C-alpha positions as a Markdown table, in Angstrom:
| # | Residue | x | y | z |
|---|---|---|---|---|
| 1 | Unk | -20.0 | 66.8 | 2.1 |
| 2 | Unk | -22.0 | 65.2 | 3.8 |
| 3 | Unk | -26.1 | 63.7 | 3.3 |
| 4 | Unk | -28.5 | 63.9 | 6.4 |
| 5 | Unk | -31.4 | 60.8 | 6.9 |
| 6 | Unk | -33.9 | 61.7 | 9.8 |
| 7 | Unk | -37.0 | 59.6 | 10.6 |
| 8 | Unk | -38.8 | 58.8 | 13.9 |
| 9 | Unk | -35.8 | 57.5 | 15.8 |
| 10 | Unk | -32.5 | 59.1 | 15.0 |
| 11 | Unk | -30.9 | 62.1 | 13.3 |
| 12 | Unk | -28.2 | 60.8 | 10.7 |
| 13 | Unk | -25.2 | 62.3 | 9.2 |
| 14 | Unk | -23.9 | 60.2 | 6.6 |
| 15 | Unk | -20.6 | 61.2 | 4.6 |
| 16 | Unk | -20.8 | 60.8 | 0.9 |
| 17 | Unk | -18.6 | 58.6 | -0.9 |
| 18 | Unk | -16.0 | 61.0 | -2.5 |
| 19 | Unk | -15.3 | 62.5 | 0.8 |
| 20 | Unk | -15.4 | 59.6 | 2.9 |
| 21 | Unk | -12.6 | 58.2 | 0.8 |
| 22 | Unk | -10.6 | 61.4 | 0.7 |
| 23 | Unk | -10.5 | 61.5 | 4.4 |
| 24 | Unk | -9.9 | 57.7 | 4.8 |
| 25 | Unk | -6.7 | 58.6 | 3.2 |
| 26 | Unk | -6.0 | 61.7 | 4.9 |
| 27 | Unk | -6.9 | 59.9 | 8.4 |
| 28 | Unk | -4.6 | 56.8 | 7.5 |
| 29 | Unk | -1.6 | 59.4 | 6.4 |
| 30 | Unk | -2.2 | 60.7 | 10.2 |
| 31 | Unk | -2.1 | 57.2 | 11.8 |
| 32 | Unk | 1.4 | 56.6 | 9.5 |
| 33 | Unk | 2.6 | 59.7 | 10.6 |
| 34 | Unk | 1.7 | 59.5 | 14.6 |
| 35 | Unk | 3.5 | 56.4 | 14.5 |
| 36 | Unk | 6.8 | 56.9 | 12.2 |
| 37 | Unk | 7.2 | 59.8 | 14.7 |
| 38 | Unk | 6.0 | 58.2 | 18.0 |
| 39 | Unk | 3.4 | 60.7 | 18.5 |
| 40 | Unk | 0.2 | 59.1 | 20.3 |
| 41 | Unk | -1.6 | 61.8 | 19.9 |
| 42 | Unk | -1.1 | 62.4 | 16.2 |
| 43 | Unk | -1.9 | 58.4 | 15.7 |
| 44 | Unk | -4.9 | 58.9 | 17.9 |
| 45 | Unk | -6.2 | 61.5 | 16.0 |
| 46 | Unk | -6.1 | 59.9 | 12.8 |
| 47 | Unk | -8.1 | 57.0 | 14.4 |
| 48 | Unk | -10.7 | 58.6 | 16.2 |
| 49 | Unk | -11.2 | 61.3 | 12.6 |
| 50 | Unk | -12.2 | 58.0 | 10.9 |
| 51 | Unk | -14.1 | 56.4 | 13.5 |
| 52 | Unk | -16.3 | 59.3 | 13.2 |
| 53 | Unk | -17.0 | 59.9 | 9.7 |
| 54 | Unk | -20.8 | 59.0 | 10.4 |
| 55 | Unk | -23.3 | 60.1 | 13.1 |
| 56 | Unk | -26.1 | 58.7 | 14.5 |
| 57 | Unk | -27.9 | 60.9 | 17.3 |
| 58 | Unk | -31.3 | 59.2 | 18.5 |
| 59 | Unk | -34.1 | 61.7 | 19.5 |
| 60 | Unk | -34.8 | 60.3 | 23.3 |
| 61 | Unk | -30.6 | 61.3 | 23.8 |
| 62 | Unk | -31.4 | 64.9 | 22.5 |
| 63 | Unk | -30.7 | 67.3 | 25.3 |
| 64 | Unk | -30.8 | 70.7 | 23.0 |
| 65 | Unk | -31.3 | 71.9 | 19.6 |
| 66 | Unk | -30.3 | 75.6 | 18.4 |
| 67 | Unk | -32.0 | 76.8 | 15.5 |
| 68 | Unk | -30.2 | 79.6 | 13.3 |
| 69 | Unk | -32.7 | 80.6 | 10.7 |
| 70 | Unk | -30.4 | 83.4 | 9.3 |
| 71 | Unk | -27.5 | 80.6 | 7.9 |
| 72 | Unk | -30.3 | 77.8 | 7.5 |
| 73 | Unk | -28.3 | 75.5 | 10.3 |
| 74 | Unk | -29.6 | 73.7 | 13.2 |
| 75 | Unk | -27.4 | 72.6 | 16.1 |
| 76 | Unk | -28.5 | 69.4 | 18.0 |
| 77 | Unk | -26.6 | 68.0 | 21.0 |
| 78 | Unk | -27.5 | 64.9 | 23.0 |
| 79 | Unk | -25.4 | 63.1 | 25.7 |
| 80 | Unk | -21.9 | 62.9 | 26.3 |
| 81 | Unk | -20.7 | 65.7 | 23.7 |
| 82 | Unk | -22.5 | 64.0 | 20.9 |
| 83 | Unk | -22.9 | 66.7 | 18.7 |
| 84 | Unk | -24.2 | 67.5 | 14.9 |
| 85 | Unk | -25.1 | 70.8 | 12.8 |
| 86 | Unk | -27.8 | 70.1 | 10.1 |
| 87 | Unk | -26.8 | 72.4 | 7.0 |
| 88 | Unk | -30.2 | 73.4 | 5.3 |
| 89 | Unk | -31.1 | 74.8 | 2.3 |
| 90 | Unk | -33.6 | 77.6 | 2.6 |
| 91 | Unk | -36.0 | 75.9 | 0.6 |
| 92 | Unk | -35.7 | 73.1 | 3.4 |
| 93 | Unk | -35.3 | 74.8 | 6.5 |
| 94 | Unk | -38.6 | 75.3 | 7.3 |
| 95 | Unk | -39.9 | 71.4 | 7.0 |
| 96 | Unk | -36.4 | 70.0 | 8.8 |
| 97 | Unk | -37.0 | 72.4 | 11.8 |
| 98 | Unk | -40.4 | 71.4 | 11.9 |
| 99 | Unk | -39.3 | 67.7 | 12.4 |
| 100 | Unk | -36.6 | 69.1 | 15.0 |
| 101 | Unk | -39.5 | 70.6 | 17.0 |
| 102 | Unk | -41.6 | 67.9 | 16.8 |
| 103 | Unk | -39.4 | 65.4 | 17.7 |
| 104 | Unk | -37.7 | 67.0 | 20.6 |
| 105 | Unk | -40.9 | 68.2 | 22.1 |
| 106 | Unk | -40.9 | 68.2 | 25.8 |
| 107 | Unk | -37.5 | 66.5 | 26.0 |
| 108 | Unk | -34.8 | 69.1 | 24.9 |
| 109 | Unk | -34.3 | 72.7 | 25.1 |
| 110 | Unk | -34.7 | 74.4 | 22.0 |
| 111 | Unk | -33.0 | 77.7 | 21.7 |
| 112 | Unk | -33.4 | 80.5 | 19.1 |
| 113 | Unk | -30.8 | 82.6 | 17.5 |
């Protein structure tokens, strides 16, 4: 489960406390299994998954925003593969998409799907 905070500087995706706890346990288990089986890929997956639970994407680094009104989602992409999907409700999709459009004004590519 995710929460979002948007302001005039960034879009922040935050993993909720209950889900963060479950994710941390699973990621720790991946690291241990990777170490015990001498599999660096599994170990690295556990470390990377744990480090990416929260994301910050700054508006000035935003390169693309794709709007999906039918599913009330917005995909935002920045440099170096930074991506986030904003899952909205039907009620707040209009205001969230409006803010994304204003903040991406002229700095990023906007697509409608």
